[in-house]
N, C-alpha and C positions, 0 to 999 in steps of 0.2 A: 508439419508434424510436431516439431519442437515448440512452435508457438502455441499449439493446442495444449500441449502438456504444461506449458508455463501458465496459460490462462486457467486451466483446471487447478493447478497448484495454488495460484493466487486466490481463486474462489474458495478453495478448501481452507487456506490460511486465513482469509478474511472471515469466513464463517466461524472458524475456531476462535479467532480473536474476539469477534462480537459475542460469541457464547461465553467466553471467559470473562469479558467485561460485564455482561449481564449477570452472570453467577456471582461475581465479586460485588456487584452493587446490591443485589437482592438477598444475598446470604450473609448478612452481617449480624453480629451479635450486639445486643443493646449495651450501651455504656452504663456504668454504674456510678456516674458523677465523680470520677476520680479527678477530673481536671480542677474542680473547685477545691478539692483537698490539696492537690499539688500546688495550686496557686497560693493558698493560704500558708502552706509550709514555706514556700519559696519567699513570700513577702516577709514573713516573720523572721526568717533566717537572714535575708538580705539587710533588714533593718538592724539586726544584731551584729552585722559585720561578717556574716558567713558567705560562703561562695556556692551554695546550693543552687541559687537562681542562675548563676553563670553556667554551671554544669548542666542544668535543665535546658537552657537555651542552646548550648552546644550540642546536646543530645538530640534536640528537636531538629536542628539544622542538619546534623549527621543523618538522621532518618529521612529527612526530606530530600536529600540529594540523590539517593539511589533510584527512585522512580524516574527522575528526570534523566539520569544517566542511561537507564534502560531504554527509555523512549528515544533518546538521542542515538543510541546504538542501533535500534531497529530502523529508525529513519535513515541513518547512514547506510545500513545494509540494503534497504530498498533503493536508495539513490544509486549506490554502487552497482546493484544488479541491473537497474534500468540503463545506466550508462554503458555497462558491458553489452547489454542486449542491443542498444542502439548502434554500438560500434560493430557488432557482428552483422547487422543488417546492411551496413554500407560496404 
């Protein structure tokens, strides 16, 4: 009985995850070419001795880390749950 509930929960979770990924991929707003403007400002500022380019790079790295942390946390939770389930079976 417990295994059946776990399987159904996994299917619901997987379905929701796939739906969330599909929505996030197809429901994006078009970019307005801000990257070219930011690049031009950062290049002109870095040539003049400013530190805007370093700040932009740090900001990009900061924003890039969180999706990987979330994915790692979800993967660890799945691993831990499977490990607990395999220990209960024995």
